[in-house]
C-alpha positions in Angstrom: -9.4 120.7 -40.1 -6.8 121.9 -37.8 -4.5 119.3 -38.6 -5.0 119.9 -42.7 -4.3 123.7 -42.0 -1.3 122.9 -39.7 0.0 120.9 -42.2 -0.3 123.3 -45.0 1.4 125.9 -43.2 4.4 123.3 -42.4 4.4 122.7 -45.9 5.2 126.5 -46.7 7.8 127.0 -44.3 9.9 123.8 -45.5 9.4 124.9 -49.1 8.5 128.5 -49.4 9.8 129.0 -52.9 6.9 129.7 -54.8 5.6 132.2 -52.3 8.7 133.8 -52.1 8.9 134.2 -55.5 5.5 135.9 -56.4 6.1 138.2 -53.5 9.6 139.2 -54.5 8.5 139.8 -58.1 6.0 141.9 -56.9 8.0 143.8 -55.0 10.8 144.1 -57.9 8.2 145.1 -60.6 6.7 147.8 -58.6 9.9 149.0 -57.5 11.4 149.3 -60.6 8.5 151.1 -62.6 7.9 153.4 -59.8 11.3 154.3 -59.8 11.0 155.2 -63.6 8.4 157.4 -63.1 10.3 159.6 -60.4 12.2 162.6 -62.1 15.8 163.4 -60.5 14.2 166.3 -58.1 11.2 163.9 -57.4 8.7 166.0 -59.4 7.5 163.0 -61.2 7.9 161.7 -64.9 10.7 163.6 -66.8 9.3 164.9 -70.3 11.5 166.9 -72.5 10.0 169.8 -73.8 10.9 172.2 -76.6 9.3 175.7 -76.8 9.3 177.2 -80.3 9.1 181.0 -80.5 6.0 182.6 -78.7 5.7 179.3 -76.7 7.7 180.5 -73.6 4.6 181.1 -71.6 3.5 177.4 -72.1 6.6 176.1 -71.2 6.6 177.9 -67.6 3.0 176.7 -66.8 4.2 173.2 -67.8 6.9 173.3 -65.5 4.8 174.1 -62.5 2.8 170.9 -62.9 3.7 168.5 -59.9 2.3 165.3 -61.9 5.2 165.3 -64.6 8.8 167.0 -64.4 8.8 169.2 -67.8 12.6 170.7 -68.5 13.4 172.5 -71.5 15.5 171.1 -74.3 16.3 171.9 -77.9 14.6 170.2 -80.7 17.4 167.6 -81.7 18.0 166.9 -78.0 14.3 165.9 -77.9 14.5 163.4 -81.0 17.7 162.0 -79.4 16.2 161.2 -76.0 13.2 159.7 -77.9 15.0 157.8 -80.5 18.0 156.4 -77.8 15.0 155.5 -75.3 16.1 158.0 -72.5 12.4 159.3 -72.4 9.2 157.5 -73.5 7.1 161.0 -74.7 8.4 164.7 -75.6 6.3 168.0 -76.3 6.9 170.5 -79.1 5.0 173.6 -78.0 4.2 176.4 -80.5 2.3 179.7 -80.0 -0.9 178.2 -81.4 -0.8 174.4 -81.2 1.5 171.4 -79.5 2.6 168.5 -80.8 3.0 165.1 -78.8 6.0 163.1 -79.9 6.1 159.2 -78.8 9.2 157.4 -78.6 7.7 154.3 -76.8 4.0 153.5 -76.3 3.6 154.2 -72.3 0.4 154.5 -70.7 1.5 158.4 -69.6 1.3 159.5 -73.1 -2.6 160.4 -72.6 -2.2 161.8 -69.1 1.0 164.1 -70.7 -1.4 165.3 -73.4 -4.4 165.8 -71.0 -1.7 168.1 -68.9 -0.3 170.0 -72.0 -4.1 170.7 -73.3 -4.9 172.2 -70.0 -2.2 174.5 -70.0 -3.5 175.6 -73.6 -6.9 175.8 -73.0 -6.6 177.9 -69.5 -4.1 180.3 -71.9 -6.9 180.6 -74.2 -9.8 181.1 -71.9 -7.8 183.6 -70.2 -7.0 185.5 -73.5 -10.7 185.6 -74.1 -11.7 186.7 -71.1 -9.3 189.7 -71.4 -10.7 190.6 -74.8 -14.3 190.8 -73.7 -13.4 193.0 -70.8 -11.4 195.4 -72.8 -14.6 195.5 -75.3 -16.4 196.6 -72.3 -14.1 199.1 -71.2 -12.7 197.0 -68.3 -9.1 196.3 -67.5 -7.9 193.0 -68.9 -5.5 192.0 -66.5 -7.8 192.8 -63.7 -10.8 190.4 -65.5 -8.3 187.7 -65.7 -7.0 188.0 -61.9 -11.0 187.9 -60.8 -11.4 184.9 -63.0 -8.1 183.1 -61.6 -9.3 183.6 -58.0 -13.0 182.4 -58.9 -11.2 179.1 -60.5 -8.9 178.7 -57.3 -11.8 179.5 -54.6 -14.3 177.5 -56.5 -17.9 178.3 -57.6 -20.0 175.5 -56.2 -19.4 173.6 -53.6 -19.6 170.0 -54.4 -20.5 166.9 -52.2 -19.9 163.0 -53.6 -22.7 160.9 -52.9 -21.1 157.7 -54.0 -17.6 155.9 -54.7 -18.0 156.8 -58.1 -18.9 160.3 -57.6 -18.5 163.4 -59.4 -15.1 164.2 -58.3 -12.4 164.8 -60.6 -9.6 162.2 -61.6 -6.5 161.9 -59.2 -3.5 159.9 -59.7 -1.1 158.6 -57.6 1.7 156.5 -59.6 3.6 154.9 -56.7 0.4 153.9 -55.2 -1.0 152.6 -58.3 2.0 150.5 -59.1 2.4 148.6 -55.7 -1.6 148.4 -55.5 -1.5 146.7 -58.8 1.4 144.4 -58.8 0.6 143.3 -55.3 -2.9 142.7 -56.7 -1.8 140.8 -59.7 0.9 138.7 -58.1 -1.5 137.6 -55.3 -3.5 135.9 -57.7 -0.8 133.6 -58.5 0.0 132.5 -54.8 -3.8 132.0 -53.9 -4.4 130.3 -57.1 -1.4 127.7 -56.6 -2.7 127.1 -52.9 -6.1 126.3 -54.3 -4.7 123.9 -56.9 -3.7 121.3 -54.6 -7.1 120.3 -53.9 -7.2 119.0 -57.6 -3.8 117.7 -57.0 -4.9 115.6 -54.0 -8.0 114.5 -55.4 -6.4 113.1 -58.5 -4.1 111.3 -56.4 -6.6 109.9 -54.2 -5.8 111.7 -50.7 -9.0 112.9 -50.4 -10.9 109.6 -50.9 -8.4 108.3 -47.8 -9.4 111.6 -45.7 -13.0 111.0 -46.2 -12.8 107.7 -44.2 -11.5 109.5 -41.5 -13.8 111.1 -38.7 -13.0 114.8 -40.6 -15.9 116.1 -42.6 -15.7 117.2 -46.4 -17.0 120.6 -45.6 -13.7 120.9 -42.9 -11.1 119.6 -45.8 -12.5 122.6 -48.3 -12.5 125.2 -45.7 -8.9 124.2 -44.3 -7.8 124.3 -47.5 -9.2 127.4 -48.7 -8.6 129.2 -45.4 -4.9 128.2 -46.2 -5.1 129.6 -49.5 -6.5 132.9 -47.9 -3.7 133.1 -45.4 -0.6 133.0 -47.5 -2.3 135.3 -50.3 -3.1 138.0 -47.3 0.4 137.4 -46.2 1.9 138.4 -49.2 -0.2 141.6 -49.3 0.9 142.2 -45.9 4.5 141.9 -47.1 4.3 143.7 -49.9 2.8 146.9 -48.7 4.6 146.8 -45.5 7.9 146.7 -47.9 6.9 150.2 -49.5 5.6 151.9 -46.3 8.4 151.5 -44.2 11.6 151.0 -47.0 10.0 153.5 -49.8 8.2 155.9 -47.8 5.2 155.4 -49.3 2.5 156.1 -46.5 -0.8 155.2 -48.5 -2.4 158.3 -46.9 -1.4 156.9 -43.4 -4.1 154.3 -43.6 -2.2 151.3 -45.0 -3.8 149.0 -42.0 -7.3 150.1 -43.1 -6.5 149.4 -46.7 -5.2 146.1 -45.9 -8.3 145.1 -43.6 -10.6 146.2 -46.6 -8.8 144.3 -48.7 -10.0 141.1 -47.1 -12.5 140.7 -49.3 -10.6 141.0 -52.6 -8.4 137.9 -51.3 -11.5 135.7 -50.6 -12.8 136.7 -54.2 -9.5 135.7 -55.9 -9.8 132.3 -53.6 -13.3 131.8 -54.8 -12.4 132.4 -58.2 -9.8 129.9 -58.1 -11.9 127.6 -56.6 -14.3 127.8 -59.9 -11.1 127.7 -62.3 -10.0 124.5 -60.8 -13.5 123.0 -61.1 -13.7 124.0 -64.8 -10.3 121.9 -65.5 -9.4 118.6 -65.8 -5.8 118.3 -64.8 -3.0 120.7 -63.4 -1.6 121.3 -67.0 -4.6 122.9 -67.9 -4.6 124.3 -64.8 -1.4 126.5 -65.3 -2.5 127.4 -68.8 -5.8 128.7 -67.7 -4.5 130.5 -64.7 -1.4 132.4 -66.8 -4.0 133.5 -69.7 -7.0 134.5 -67.1 -4.6 136.4 -64.4 -2.9 138.5 -67.0 -5.9 139.2 -68.9 -7.5 140.2 -65.5 -5.0 142.6 -64.8 -4.8 144.5 -68.3 -8.4 144.9 -68.3 -8.6 145.7 -64.6 -6.2 148.7 -64.6 -3.3 147.0 -62.8 -0.7 148.0 -65.3 -2.6 151.7 -66.3 -5.2 153.5 -64.7 -8.6 152.8 -66.2 -9.1 156.4 -66.4 -7.4 156.5 -69.8 -9.1 153.7 -71.3 -12.4 154.9 -73.3 -13.5 151.5 -75.0 -17.0 150.6 -73.6 -16.3 146.9 -74.1 -13.6 147.0 -72.0 -14.7 149.1 -69.6 -17.9 146.4 -69.2 -15.5 143.6 -68.7 -13.4 146.0 -65.9 -16.5 146.3 -64.2 -17.0 142.2 -64.0 -13.3 142.3 -62.6 -12.1 141.9 -59.1 -8.8 144.1 -59.4 -10.6 146.8 -60.4 -12.8 147.0 -57.1 -9.2 146.3 -55.5 -7.7 148.8 -56.8 -11.0 151.0 -56.2 -10.2 150.3 -52.4 -6.4 151.1 -52.2 -6.7 154.4 -54.4 -10.0 155.5 -52.7 -8.8 155.5 -49.4 -5.0 156.1 -50.2 -5.8 159.0 -53.0 -9.0 160.2 -52.5 -9.4 159.7 -48.9 -12.6 157.9 -48.8 -14.2 156.5 -45.5 -15.2 152.8 -45.2 -18.6 153.7 -45.6 -17.7 155.2 -49.0 -16.0 152.0 -50.4 -18.9 149.6 -49.2 -19.7 149.4 -53.0 -16.4 148.0 -54.1 -16.5 146.0 -50.9 -19.9 144.8 -51.5 -19.1 143.7 -54.8 -16.1 141.3 -54.2 -18.2 139.9 -51.1 -20.8 139.2 -53.6 -18.0 137.6 -56.2 -16.7 135.4 -53.3 -20.5 134.0 -52.5 -20.9 133.3 -56.2 -17.5 131.8 -57.3 -17.4 129.6 -54.1 -20.9 128.2 -54.4 -20.6 127.6 -58.3 -17.0 126.0 -57.9 -17.6 123.8 -55.1 -20.6 122.7 -57.0 -19.0 121.8 -60.1 -16.2 120.3 -58.5 -18.8 117.5 -56.8 -20.9 117.2 -59.7 -17.7 116.4 -61.7 -16.3 114.1 -58.8 -13.1 115.8 -59.3 
C-alpha cells in the first residue's frame, strides 16, 4: 500500500499541472469575484441610487448600510452605468415607493431589494408609531425613540438549538466566494485522482498487482487516500492564500474550518468512486464529472447563497448536495461563530454520504468487474 501511495505522490511531483491548474483557477475566480464586490472605500458592493424629491431620508438610511455601498447619482448617470455595465443593479427612491433597475442579472439583486425594503418598512413603522402616539396625546419623537431603543436592545432572548436554528441570516461575501470556489474546484482535483483506478483497471495494471502479495483492499485504500490528500492539500493552499495574502481571517478559525472540512473531502472521494463505477470509460467520466460538478455547485450554493432561493425543488436537491454542507461548515464557523458541536449536523451528513457512496461505488466496481 505504501508503494502505491508513494508512486502516486511521485507522479504528482513530476506532473503537477492538473493540481496547479484547478488550484490556480479556484484562487483566480474567488479573487476576481470578491474584488468586484468591494467598493472603492471598502463599503461593500457599490450600488448607484437616485433619490427623487421627498426620498432623501431613505437615501441617508441606505448609505449607513454595511453590506452595500449606496452612492447618490442623477437618473441619467444611473441609467448610463447600468447600460455600460459599470453597475449590476441600481435603485430609484421615491417618497412612497422604490424601483430596482437591473442591468445584469446577479444574485446580489435580491439582497439589494431586501435591504431597500427593510429601510422603507422601518420608516413606515416609525411613522405609524408616531401617529399612534400623537393620537394618545404622547410625543411622537419620544415614542419613536423608545421604539428604536427597544429594537436595538431586543425584546426577547433567543437561543439557538440546532445548526439550522431561528437565527437571522448573515452573509459575508468574501467567505462565501472563497469557500464556494474552493469546494467547487476541489471536486475536479479529487475526481481526476480517483478515475486513475478506472484507467489502471482497463490497462490491466490491477490484474498484475493482484498477483503480488498486496491485497485488493490495500490497493483501493492507497488510491483513495492519495485522492484525499491531493484534494485536502488544495483546500489548505487556497484558504492559506486568502488568509495570509488577502487578509480574510475566517473569524480566526481557519484551522478549525479545515479540520471540519475533512468529511467533505472524504464525501467527494466517495462520490467520485460511485461516478467511476457507473461509467464505462474515461470519456464518459469526463462528460459526467463536468455536468455533475457544475450542477452540484449551482444547486449547492457555491455561486450564490441559498438563502435567496425560494424554489422548493431546488432547496430539496440542495439538501442532497455535499457542497451545501461544506459551505454550512465554512459559514457556520467563519460567519456565525458556531462551535464544533453546533456543526455536527453537516459533518454527520457528510460522513453518512461517505459511507453510502463508498460502499455502493466499490460494490458496483467489483460487480461489473471494472
